[in-house]
ChimeraX commands (.cxc) that place a marker at each C-alpha (Angstrom):
marker #1 position -26.36,-4.90,-14.80 radius 0.5
marker #1 position -28.46,-2.41,-12.90 radius 0.5
marker #1 position -29.26,-2.57,-9.21 radius 0.5
marker #1 position -32.29,-0.46,-8.27 radius 0.5
marker #1 position -32.19,0.07,-4.55 radius 0.5
marker #1 position -35.73,1.42,-4.26 radius 0.5
marker #1 position -38.29,0.73,-6.98 radius 0.5
marker #1 position -41.01,3.29,-6.52 radius 0.5
marker #1 position -42.69,6.13,-8.31 radius 0.5
marker #1 position -41.79,9.62,-7.14 radius 0.5
marker #1 position -43.60,12.63,-8.52 radius 0.5
marker #1 position -42.48,16.23,-8.49 radius 0.5
marker #1 position -45.67,18.29,-8.74 radius 0.5
marker #1 position -46.49,21.97,-9.19 radius 0.5
marker #1 position -50.19,22.34,-9.85 radius 0.5
marker #1 position -50.90,20.47,-13.06 radius 0.5
marker #1 position -47.19,20.33,-13.86 radius 0.5
marker #1 position -45.40,17.14,-12.78 radius 0.5
marker #1 position -42.47,14.79,-13.45 radius 0.5
marker #1 position -42.67,11.23,-12.15 radius 0.5
marker #1 position -39.56,9.03,-11.80 radius 0.5
marker #1 position -39.70,5.26,-11.52 radius 0.5
marker #1 position -36.97,5.45,-8.86 radius 0.5
marker #1 position -34.94,8.11,-7.12 radius 0.5
marker #1 position -32.00,5.82,-6.29 radius 0.5
marker #1 position -30.29,3.74,-8.98 radius 0.5
marker #1 position -27.13,1.66,-8.46 radius 0.5
marker #1 position -25.26,0.24,-11.42 radius 0.5
marker #1 position -21.96,-1.57,-12.01 radius 0.5
marker #1 position -19.10,0.14,-13.78 radius 0.5
marker #1 position -19.00,-0.70,-17.49 radius 0.5
marker #1 position -22.70,-1.56,-17.69 radius 0.5
marker #1 position -25.63,0.34,-19.25 radius 0.5
marker #1 position -28.31,2.08,-17.18 radius 0.5
marker #1 position -31.74,3.47,-18.08 radius 0.5
marker #1 position -33.23,6.30,-16.03 radius 0.5
marker #1 position -36.90,6.82,-16.85 radius 0.5
marker #1 position -39.59,9.35,-16.10 radius 0.5
marker #1 position -42.99,10.57,-17.32 radius 0.5
marker #1 position -44.35,14.11,-17.22 radius 0.5
marker #1 position -47.59,16.05,-17.55 radius 0.5
marker #1 position -48.71,19.66,-18.02 radius 0.5
marker #1 position -51.93,21.64,-18.56 radius 0.5
marker #1 position -53.21,21.15,-22.09 radius 0.5
marker #1 position -54.52,24.72,-22.30 radius 0.5
marker #1 position -53.72,27.90,-20.40 radius 0.5
marker #1 position -55.86,31.04,-20.91 radius 0.5
marker #1 position -57.23,29.72,-24.16 radius 0.5
marker #1 position -53.86,28.77,-25.59 radius 0.5
marker #1 position -52.87,25.18,-26.32 radius 0.5
marker #1 position -49.71,24.04,-24.58 radius 0.5
marker #1 position -46.95,22.82,-26.86 radius 0.5
marker #1 position -43.75,21.20,-25.59 radius 0.5
marker #1 position -40.81,22.85,-27.30 radius 0.5
marker #1 position -37.89,21.11,-25.60 radius 0.5
marker #1 position -37.24,18.02,-23.46 radius 0.5
marker #1 position -33.89,17.21,-21.88 radius 0.5
marker #1 position -32.04,15.69,-18.94 radius 0.5
marker #1 position -29.60,17.66,-16.81 radius 0.5
marker #1 position -27.07,16.83,-14.13 radius 0.5
marker #1 position -24.89,18.62,-11.62 radius 0.5
marker #1 position -21.69,16.94,-12.84 radius 0.5
marker #1 position -20.91,16.39,-16.51 radius 0.5
marker #1 position -17.88,14.14,-17.26 radius 0.5
marker #1 position -16.05,15.18,-20.42 radius 0.5
marker #1 position -17.03,12.09,-22.42 radius 0.5
marker #1 position -20.57,11.73,-21.05 radius 0.5
marker #1 position -22.19,13.24,-24.15 radius 0.5
marker #1 position -20.68,10.50,-26.31 radius 0.5
marker #1 position -22.16,7.75,-24.12 radius 0.5
marker #1 position -25.70,9.03,-23.54 radius 0.5
marker #1 position -28.92,8.70,-25.50 radius 0.5
marker #1 position -32.25,10.50,-24.98 radius 0.5
marker #1 position -35.56,9.04,-26.03 radius 0.5
marker #1 position -38.99,10.61,-25.45 radius 0.5
marker #1 position -42.35,9.31,-26.60 radius 0.5
marker #1 position -45.89,9.96,-25.33 radius 0.5
marker #1 position -44.64,12.07,-22.43 radius 0.5
marker #1 position -42.28,9.31,-21.27 radius 0.5
marker #1 position -38.55,9.96,-21.46 radius 0.5
marker #1 position -35.60,7.69,-20.92 radius 0.5
marker #1 position -31.96,8.60,-20.32 radius 0.5
marker #1 position -29.57,5.80,-21.33 radius 0.5
marker #1 position -25.91,5.90,-20.26 radius 0.5
marker #1 position -23.55,3.30,-21.69 radius 0.5
marker #1 position -20.15,2.12,-20.42 radius 0.5
marker #1 position -20.71,3.60,-16.98 radius 0.5
marker #1 position -17.80,5.25,-15.15 radius 0.5
marker #1 position -17.52,6.07,-11.48 radius 0.5
marker #1 position -17.46,9.74,-12.47 radius 0.5
marker #1 position -21.01,9.30,-13.80 radius 0.5
marker #1 position -22.24,9.06,-10.20 radius 0.5
marker #1 position -24.42,12.15,-9.82 radius 0.5
marker #1 position -27.98,13.43,-9.63 radius 0.5
marker #1 position -29.98,13.56,-12.87 radius 0.5
marker #1 position -33.31,15.34,-13.36 radius 0.5
marker #1 position -35.65,15.85,-16.29 radius 0.5
marker #1 position -36.74,19.30,-17.57 radius 0.5
marker #1 position -39.15,20.39,-20.25 radius 0.5
marker #1 position -40.03,23.76,-21.75 radius 0.5
marker #1 position -43.35,24.76,-23.32 radius 0.5
marker #1 position -44.69,27.73,-25.26 radius 0.5
marker #1 position -46.62,29.01,-22.27 radius 0.5
marker #1 position -45.37,32.00,-20.26 radius 0.5
marker #1 position -43.38,30.54,-17.38 radius 0.5
marker #1 position -44.11,27.12,-18.82 radius 0.5
marker #1 position -40.79,25.56,-17.77 radius 0.5
marker #1 position -40.61,22.72,-15.34 radius 0.5
marker #1 position -37.84,20.62,-13.74 radius 0.5
marker #1 position -38.46,17.41,-11.87 radius 0.5
marker #1 position -36.29,18.09,-8.85 radius 0.5
marker #1 position -34.53,16.67,-6.94 radius 0.5
marker #1 position -34.39,13.92,-9.58 radius 0.5
marker #1 position -32.62,10.56,-9.63 radius 0.5
marker #1 position -29.35,9.77,-7.83 radius 0.5
marker #1 position -27.11,7.41,-9.81 radius 0.5
marker #1 position -24.35,5.54,-7.99 radius 0.5
marker #1 position -21.82,3.62,-10.06 radius 0.5
marker #1 position -20.14,0.80,-8.17 radius 0.5
marker #1 position -17.15,-1.33,-9.04 radius 0.5
marker #1 position -15.79,-4.73,-8.05 radius 0.5
marker #1 position -12.25,-4.75,-6.61 radius 0.5
marker #1 position -9.51,-4.22,-9.17 radius 0.5
marker #1 position -5.88,-3.08,-9.42 radius 0.5
marker #1 position -5.06,-5.30,-6.46 radius 0.5
marker #1 position -1.46,-4.89,-5.30 radius 0.5
marker #1 position 0.74,-6.01,-2.42 radius 0.5
marker #1 position 3.78,-4.31,-0.90 radius 0.5
marker #1 position 6.48,-5.26,1.61 radius 0.5
marker #1 position 7.99,-2.90,4.17 radius 0.5
marker #1 position 10.87,-2.64,4.76 radius 0.5
marker #1 position 12.15,-3.86,1.40 radius 0.5
marker #1 position 15.65,-4.73,2.69 radius 0.5
marker #1 position 16.83,-8.23,3.64 radius 0.5
marker #1 position 14.52,-9.85,6.16 radius 0.5
marker #1 position 16.32,-11.24,9.22 radius 0.5
marker #1 position 14.93,-13.24,12.11 radius 0.5
marker #1 position 13.62,-11.04,14.92 radius 0.5
marker #1 position 12.98,-8.03,12.72 radius 0.5
marker #1 position 9.57,-6.48,12.01 radius 0.5
marker #1 position 7.78,-6.77,8.68 radius 0.5
marker #1 position 4.56,-5.37,7.22 radius 0.5
marker #1 position 2.67,-6.72,4.20 radius 0.5
marker #1 position 0.07,-4.35,2.75 radius 0.5
marker #1 position -2.83,-5.22,0.43 radius 0.5
marker #1 position -4.56,-2.42,-1.50 radius 0.5
marker #1 position -7.22,-2.24,-4.21 radius 0.5
marker #1 position -9.50,0.12,-6.11 radius 0.5
marker #1 position -13.14,-0.65,-5.37 radius 0.5
marker #1 position -16.51,1.04,-4.80 radius 0.5
marker #1 position -17.80,0.26,-2.24 radius 0.5
marker #1 position -14.54,-0.29,-0.37 radius 0.5
marker #1 position -13.31,-3.87,-0.35 radius 0.5
marker #1 position -12.52,-6.10,2.59 radius 0.5
marker #1 position -9.00,-7.53,2.46 radius 0.5
marker #1 position -7.80,-10.94,3.68 radius 0.5
marker #1 position -4.24,-12.31,3.90 radius 0.5
marker #1 position -3.33,-15.95,3.29 radius 0.5
marker #1 position -0.17,-18.04,3.33 radius 0.5
marker #1 position 0.10,-20.55,0.52 radius 0.5
marker #1 position -1.22,-23.97,1.60 radius 0.5
marker #1 position -2.20,-22.50,4.97 radius 0.5
marker #1 position -5.33,-21.02,6.49 radius 0.5
marker #1 position -6.09,-17.32,6.45 radius 0.5
marker #1 position -3.80,-15.12,8.55 radius 0.5
marker #1 position -5.53,-11.76,8.79 radius 0.5
marker #1 position -8.75,-10.01,7.78 radius 0.5
marker #1 position -7.05,-6.63,7.71 radius 0.5
marker #1 position -5.34,-4.78,4.81 radius 0.5
marker #1 position -2.02,-5.11,6.66 radius 0.5
marker #1 position -0.32,-8.27,7.90 radius 0.5
marker #1 position 2.12,-7.42,10.70 radius 0.5
marker #1 position 5.11,-9.41,11.97 radius 0.5
marker #1 position 6.61,-7.88,15.12 radius 0.5
marker #1 position 9.36,-10.51,15.39 radius 0.5
marker #1 position 9.47,-12.59,12.23 radius 0.5
marker #1 position 10.99,-16.09,12.32 radius 0.5
marker #1 position 12.54,-18.33,9.68 radius 0.5
marker #1 position 9.46,-20.55,9.92 radius 0.5
marker #1 position 7.45,-17.61,8.51 radius 0.5
marker #1 position 9.23,-17.97,5.15 radius 0.5
marker #1 position 6.88,-18.81,2.30 radius 0.5
marker #1 position 4.41,-17.48,-0.26 radius 0.5
marker #1 position 1.77,-14.95,0.75 radius 0.5
marker #1 position -1.21,-13.51,-1.13 radius 0.5
marker #1 position -4.30,-11.45,-0.37 radius 0.5
marker #1 position -7.87,-11.11,-1.61 radius 0.5
marker #1 position -10.17,-8.09,-1.95 radius 0.5
marker #1 position -13.92,-8.56,-1.87 radius 0.5
marker #1 position -17.07,-6.43,-1.86 radius 0.5
marker #1 position -20.70,-6.99,-2.81 radius 0.5
marker #1 position -19.81,-6.93,-6.51 radius 0.5
marker #1 position -16.99,-9.45,-6.65 radius 0.5
marker #1 position -13.71,-10.85,-5.38 radius 0.5
marker #1 position -10.15,-10.52,-6.68 radius 0.5
marker #1 position -7.01,-12.44,-5.69 radius 0.5
marker #1 position -3.52,-10.96,-5.86 radius 0.5
marker #1 position -0.39,-12.61,-7.15 radius 0.5
marker #1 position 1.89,-14.33,-4.63 radius 0.5
marker #1 position 4.97,-12.82,-3.05 radius 0.5
marker #1 position 7.73,-14.97,-1.56 radius 0.5
marker #1 position 9.13,-13.98,1.82 radius 0.5
marker #1 position 12.54,-15.40,2.77 radius 0.5
marker #1 position 13.60,-14.93,6.39 radius 0.5
marker #1 position 17.36,-15.25,6.94 radius 0.5
marker #1 position 18.66,-16.75,10.18 radius 0.5
marker #1 position 20.03,-14.23,12.65 radius 0.5
marker #1 position 23.81,-13.97,12.32 radius 0.5
marker #1 position 26.53,-12.66,14.64 radius 0.5
marker #1 position 27.51,-9.39,13.05 radius 0.5
marker #1 position 30.87,-9.41,14.90 radius 0.5
marker #1 position 32.09,-12.65,13.32 radius 0.5
marker #1 position 33.32,-11.27,10.00 radius 0.5
marker #1 position 35.03,-8.15,11.46 radius 0.5
marker #1 position 36.69,-10.22,14.20 radius 0.5
marker #1 position 38.12,-12.72,11.73 radius 0.5
marker #1 position 39.32,-9.92,9.50 radius 0.5
marker #1 position 40.99,-8.13,12.42 radius 0.5
marker #1 position 42.71,-11.30,13.59 radius 0.5
marker #1 position 43.96,-11.96,10.08 radius 0.5
marker #1 position 45.42,-8.44,9.86 radius 0.5
marker #1 position 47.07,-8.57,13.32 radius 0.5
marker #1 position 48.62,-12.03,12.94 radius 0.5
marker #1 position 51.70,-10.86,10.95 radius 0.5
marker #1 position 52.34,-8.07,13.48 radius 0.5
marker #1 position 52.07,-10.51,16.39 radius 0.5
marker #1 position 54.55,-12.89,14.77 radius 0.5
marker #1 position 56.99,-10.04,14.12 radius 0.5
marker #1 position 56.75,-8.80,17.74 radius 0.5
marker #1 position 57.31,-12.28,19.10 radius 0.5
marker #1 position 60.38,-12.77,16.89 radius 0.5
marker #1 position 61.81,-9.37,17.85 radius 0.5
marker #1 position 61.40,-9.99,21.58 radius 0.5
marker #1 position 62.89,-13.46,21.32 radius 0.5
marker #1 position 65.88,-12.18,19.39 radius 0.5
marker #1 position 66.55,-9.31,21.80 radius 0.5
marker #1 position 66.32,-11.46,24.90 radius 0.5
marker #1 position 68.67,-14.07,23.41 radius 0.5
marker #1 position 71.14,-11.38,22.50 radius 0.5
marker #1 position 71.17,-9.95,26.06 radius 0.5
marker #1 position 71.57,-13.39,27.61 radius 0.5
marker #1 position 74.51,-14.22,25.36 radius 0.5
marker #1 position 76.41,-10.92,25.79 radius 0.5
marker #1 position 76.11,-10.30,29.57 radius 0.5
marker #1 position 78.80,-11.89,31.82 radius 0.5
marker #1 position 77.49,-14.58,34.12 radius 0.5
marker #1 position 77.96,-12.54,37.31 radius 0.5
marker #1 position 76.17,-9.54,35.83 radius 0.5
marker #1 position 73.35,-11.77,34.51 radius 0.5
marker #1 position 72.85,-13.18,38.00 radius 0.5
marker #1 position 72.56,-9.71,39.50 radius 0.5
marker #1 position 70.30,-8.59,36.68 radius 0.5
marker #1 position 67.00,-10.00,35.58 radius 0.5
marker #1 position 66.93,-13.43,34.06 radius 0.5
marker #1 position 66.26,-14.16,30.39 radius 0.5
marker #1 position 62.70,-15.13,31.26 radius 0.5
marker #1 position 62.17,-11.84,33.06 radius 0.5
marker #1 position 63.68,-10.07,30.08 radius 0.5
marker #1 position 61.27,-11.76,27.73 radius 0.5
marker #1 position 58.25,-10.93,29.88 radius 0.5
marker #1 position 59.24,-7.29,30.35 radius 0.5
marker #1 position 59.89,-6.70,26.66 radius 0.5
marker #1 position 56.63,-8.42,25.78 radius 0.5
marker #1 position 54.69,-6.11,28.15 radius 0.5
marker #1 position 56.60,-3.12,26.83 radius 0.5
marker #1 position 55.79,-3.82,23.22 radius 0.5
marker #1 position 52.14,-4.54,23.88 radius 0.5
marker #1 position 51.51,-1.48,26.05 radius 0.5
marker #1 position 53.68,0.83,23.91 radius 0.5
marker #1 position 54.92,2.58,27.09 radius 0.5
marker #1 position 58.38,4.09,27.10 radius 0.5
marker #1 position 59.60,2.71,30.42 radius 0.5
marker #1 position 62.91,1.28,31.50 radius 0.5
marker #1 position 62.02,-2.39,31.65 radius 0.5
marker #1 position 65.54,-3.89,31.98 radius 0.5
marker #1 position 67.08,-2.91,35.32 radius 0.5
marker #1 position 70.63,-1.64,35.81 radius 0.5
marker #1 position 73.41,-3.99,36.87 radius 0.5
marker #1 position 74.78,-3.72,40.34 radius 0.5
marker link #1:1,2 radius 0.2
marker link #1:2,3 radius 0.2
marker link #1:3,4 radius 0.2
marker link #1:4,5 radius 0.2
marker link #1:5,6 radius 0.2
marker link #1:6,7 radius 0.2
marker link #1:7,8 radius 0.2
marker link #1:8,9 radius 0.2
marker link #1:9,10 radius 0.2
marker link #1:10,11 radius 0.2
marker link #1:11,12 radius 0.2
marker link #1:12,13 radius 0.2
marker link #1:13,14 radius 0.2
marker link #1:14,15 radius 0.2
marker link #1:15,16 radius 0.2
marker link #1:16,17 radius 0.2
marker link #1:17,18 radius 0.2
marker link #1:18,19 radius 0.2
marker link #1:19,20 radius 0.2
marker link #1:20,21 radius 0.2
marker link #1:21,22 radius 0.2
marker link #1:22,23 radius 0.2
marker link #1:23,24 radius 0.2
marker link #1:24,25 radius 0.2
marker link #1:25,26 radius 0.2
marker link #1:26,27 radius 0.2
marker link #1:27,28 radius 0.2
marker link #1:28,29 radius 0.2
marker link #1:29,30 radius 0.2
marker link #1:30,31 radius 0.2
marker link #1:31,32 radius 0.2
marker link #1:32,33 radius 0.2
marker link #1:33,34 radius 0.2
marker link #1:34,35 radius 0.2
marker link #1:35,36 radius 0.2
marker link #1:36,37 radius 0.2
marker link #1:37,38 radius 0.2
marker link #1:38,39 radius 0.2
marker link #1:39,40 radius 0.2
marker link #1:40,41 radius 0.2
marker link #1:41,42 radius 0.2
marker link #1:42,43 radius 0.2
marker link #1:43,44 radius 0.2
marker link #1:44,45 radius 0.2
marker link #1:45,46 radius 0.2
marker link #1:46,47 radius 0.2
marker link #1:47,48 radius 0.2
marker link #1:48,49 radius 0.2
marker link #1:49,50 radius 0.2
marker link #1:50,51 radius 0.2
marker link #1:51,52 radius 0.2
marker link #1:52,53 radius 0.2
marker link #1:53,54 radius 0.2
marker link #1:54,55 radius 0.2
marker link #1:55,56 radius 0.2
marker link #1:56,57 radius 0.2
marker link #1:57,58 radius 0.2
marker link #1:58,59 radius 0.2
marker link #1:59,60 radius 0.2
marker link #1:60,61 radius 0.2
marker link #1:61,62 radius 0.2
marker link #1:62,63 radius 0.2
marker link #1:63,64 radius 0.2
marker link #1:64,65 radius 0.2
marker link #1:65,66 radius 0.2
marker link #1:66,67 radius 0.2
marker link #1:67,68 radius 0.2
marker link #1:68,69 radius 0.2
marker link #1:69,70 radius 0.2
marker link #1:70,71 radius 0.2
marker link #1:71,72 radius 0.2
marker link #1:72,73 radius 0.2
marker link #1:73,74 radius 0.2
marker link #1:74,75 radius 0.2
marker link #1:75,76 radius 0.2
marker link #1:76,77 radius 0.2
marker link #1:77,78 radius 0.2
marker link #1:78,79 radius 0.2
marker link #1:79,80 radius 0.2
marker link #1:80,81 radius 0.2
marker link #1:81,82 radius 0.2
marker link #1:82,83 radius 0.2
marker link #1:83,84 radius 0.2
marker link #1:84,85 radius 0.2
marker link #1:85,86 radius 0.2
marker link #1:86,87 radius 0.2
marker link #1:87,88 radius 0.2
marker link #1:88,89 radius 0.2
marker link #1:89,90 radius 0.2
marker link #1:90,91 radius 0.2
marker link #1:91,92 radius 0.2
marker link #1:92,93 radius 0.2
marker link #1:93,94 radius 0.2
marker link #1:94,95 radius 0.2
marker link #1:95,96 radius 0.2
marker link #1:96,97 radius 0.2
marker link #1:97,98 radius 0.2
marker link #1:98,99 radius 0.2
marker link #1:99,100 radius 0.2
marker link #1:100,101 radius 0.2
marker link #1:101,102 radius 0.2
marker link #1:102,103 radius 0.2
marker link #1:103,104 radius 0.2
marker link #1:104,105 radius 0.2
marker link #1:105,106 radius 0.2
marker link #1:106,107 radius 0.2
marker link #1:107,108 radius 0.2
marker link #1:108,109 radius 0.2
marker link #1:109,110 radius 0.2
marker link #1:110,111 radius 0.2
marker link #1:111,112 radius 0.2
marker link #1:112,113 radius 0.2
marker link #1:113,114 radius 0.2
marker link #1:114,115 radius 0.2
marker link #1:115,116 radius 0.2
marker link #1:116,117 radius 0.2
marker link #1:117,118 radius 0.2
marker link #1:118,119 radius 0.2
marker link #1:119,120 radius 0.2
marker link #1:120,121 radius 0.2
marker link #1:121,122 radius 0.2
marker link #1:122,123 radius 0.2
marker link #1:123,124 radius 0.2
marker link #1:124,125 radius 0.2
marker link #1:125,126 radius 0.2
marker link #1:126,127 radius 0.2
marker link #1:127,128 radius 0.2
marker link #1:128,129 radius 0.2
marker link #1:129,130 radius 0.2
marker link #1:130,131 radius 0.2
marker link #1:131,132 radius 0.2
marker link #1:132,133 radius 0.2
marker link #1:133,134 radius 0.2
marker link #1:134,135 radius 0.2
marker link #1:135,136 radius 0.2
marker link #1:136,137 radius 0.2
marker link #1:137,138 radius 0.2
marker link #1:138,139 radius 0.2
marker link #1:139,140 radius 0.2
marker link #1:140,141 radius 0.2
marker link #1:141,142 radius 0.2
marker link #1:142,143 radius 0.2
marker link #1:143,144 radius 0.2
marker link #1:144,145 radius 0.2
marker link #1:145,146 radius 0.2
marker link #1:146,147 radius 0.2
marker link #1:147,148 radius 0.2
marker link #1:148,149 radius 0.2
marker link #1:149,150 radius 0.2
marker link #1:150,151 radius 0.2
marker link #1:151,152 radius 0.2
marker link #1:152,153 radius 0.2
marker link #1:153,154 radius 0.2
marker link #1:154,155 radius 0.2
marker link #1:155,156 radius 0.2
marker link #1:156,157 radius 0.2
marker link #1:157,158 radius 0.2
marker link #1:158,159 radius 0.2
marker link #1:159,160 radius 0.2
marker link #1:160,161 radius 0.2
marker link #1:161,162 radius 0.2
marker link #1:162,163 radius 0.2
marker link #1:163,164 radius 0.2
marker link #1:164,165 radius 0.2
marker link #1:165,166 radius 0.2
marker link #1:166,167 radius 0.2
marker link #1:167,168 radius 0.2
marker link #1:168,169 radius 0.2
marker link #1:169,170 radius 0.2
marker link #1:170,171 radius 0.2
marker link #1:171,172 radius 0.2
marker link #1:172,173 radius 0.2
marker link #1:173,174 radius 0.2
marker link #1:174,175 radius 0.2
marker link #1:175,176 radius 0.2
marker link #1:176,177 radius 0.2
marker link #1:177,178 radius 0.2
marker link #1:178,179 radius 0.2
marker link #1:179,180 radius 0.2
marker link #1:180,181 radius 0.2
marker link #1:181,182 radius 0.2
marker link #1:182,183 radius 0.2
marker link #1:183,184 radius 0.2
marker link #1:184,185 radius 0.2
marker link #1:185,186 radius 0.2
marker link #1:186,187 radius 0.2
marker link #1:187,188 radius 0.2
marker link #1:188,189 radius 0.2
marker link #1:189,190 radius 0.2
marker link #1:190,191 radius 0.2
marker link #1:191,192 radius 0.2
marker link #1:192,193 radius 0.2
marker link #1:193,194 radius 0.2
marker link #1:194,195 radius 0.2
marker link #1:195,196 radius 0.2
marker link #1:196,197 radius 0.2
marker link #1:197,198 radius 0.2
marker link #1:198,199 radius 0.2
marker link #1:199,200 radius 0.2
marker link #1:200,201 radius 0.2
marker link #1:201,202 radius 0.2
marker link #1:202,203 radius 0.2
marker link #1:203,204 radius 0.2
marker link #1:204,205 radius 0.2
marker link #1:205,206 radius 0.2
marker link #1:206,207 radius 0.2
marker link #1:207,208 radius 0.2
marker link #1:208,209 radius 0.2
marker link #1:209,210 radius 0.2
marker link #1:210,211 radius 0.2
marker link #1:211,212 radius 0.2
marker link #1:212,213 radius 0.2
marker link #1:213,214 radius 0.2
marker link #1:214,215 radius 0.2
marker link #1:215,216 radius 0.2
marker link #1:216,217 radius 0.2
marker link #1:217,218 radius 0.2
marker link #1:218,219 radius 0.2
marker link #1:219,220 radius 0.2
marker link #1:220,221 radius 0.2
marker link #1:221,222 radius 0.2
marker link #1:222,223 radius 0.2
marker link #1:223,224 radius 0.2
marker link #1:224,225 radius 0.2
marker link #1:225,226 radius 0.2
marker link #1:226,227 radius 0.2
marker link #1:227,228 radius 0.2
marker link #1:228,229 radius 0.2
marker link #1:229,230 radius 0.2
marker link #1:230,231 radius 0.2
marker link #1:231,232 radius 0.2
marker link #1:232,233 radius 0.2
marker link #1:233,234 radius 0.2
marker link #1:234,235 radius 0.2
marker link #1:235,236 radius 0.2
marker link #1:236,237 radius 0.2
marker link #1:237,238 radius 0.2
marker link #1:238,239 radius 0.2
marker link #1:239,240 radius 0.2
marker link #1:240,241 radius 0.2
marker link #1:241,242 radius 0.2
marker link #1:242,243 radius 0.2
marker link #1:243,244 radius 0.2
marker link #1:244,245 radius 0.2
marker link #1:245,246 radius 0.2
marker link #1:246,247 radius 0.2
marker link #1:247,248 radius 0.2
marker link #1:248,249 radius 0.2
marker link #1:249,250 radius 0.2
marker link #1:250,251 radius 0.2
marker link #1:251,252 radius 0.2
marker link #1:252,253 radius 0.2
marker link #1:253,254 radius 0.2
marker link #1:254,255 radius 0.2
marker link #1:255,256 radius 0.2
marker link #1:256,257 radius 0.2
marker link #1:257,258 radius 0.2
marker link #1:258,259 radius 0.2
marker link #1:259,260 radius 0.2
marker link #1:260,261 radius 0.2
marker link #1:261,262 radius 0.2
marker link #1:262,263 radius 0.2
marker link #1:263,264 radius 0.2
marker link #1:264,265 radius 0.2
marker link #1:265,266 radius 0.2
marker link #1:266,267 radius 0.2
marker link #1:267,268 radius 0.2
marker link #1:268,269 radius 0.2
marker link #1:269,270 radius 0.2
marker link #1:270,271 radius 0.2
marker link #1:271,272 radius 0.2
marker link #1:272,273 radius 0.2
marker link #1:273,274 radius 0.2
marker link #1:274,275 radius 0.2
marker link #1:275,276 radius 0.2
marker link #1:276,277 radius 0.2
marker link #1:277,278 radius 0.2
marker link #1:278,279 radius 0.2
view
């Protein structure tokens, strides 16, 4: 497939020397075959000497390594054709025809020549997710669609079984919700074709209270200590109430006061004299 953007004859002339191209701009699709054609003329005799063409060839400013294995030259009746098979994007360059004769100074190049542009439909379409960690409600998320295409492709994001979401390479979620869970895919399209990516599944977890697990763990660890403290305080207060004489107990703090004071003491870890002296 060859797309000729401007079909016209262009002639490079120097006196009776000339090279005429059928077009100066040729667009072709990657992988196809293109023909670049020209015709040339020259004086048949110069100072009594017949002009004989000794060499005809095409030249370019950029020569890919494997170009020589994919090109073919054909000249007949002063018309020459350059054929390039299995076009690559690296073949995009300017090509001009040159011929050499037996006459002194009888060399001529048809400059500037023909500009070949190799274009390609979108390919190597890929999608990425950032960040790649677990997706939680309220967090931000970016889906990126990328492709290799010439000319550059336009990207569109879709959600499976839904309408299109964005006509940009990136689909942004500033505060993603659980309702955004689902399959997403993108397309890349230019003048030469359209490609659709595979689907990616996005799962949005409900927002959780991050303090729940540590709090339960802490309570579980402190429960045995709390039970031990309560038993120790209860035992000590009972012992004091049983051993003090009645008259001293009346002048001292009661068993309830004893329990409260010891409880505060053990919780605050302060070394204070909680039980008062007897009168």
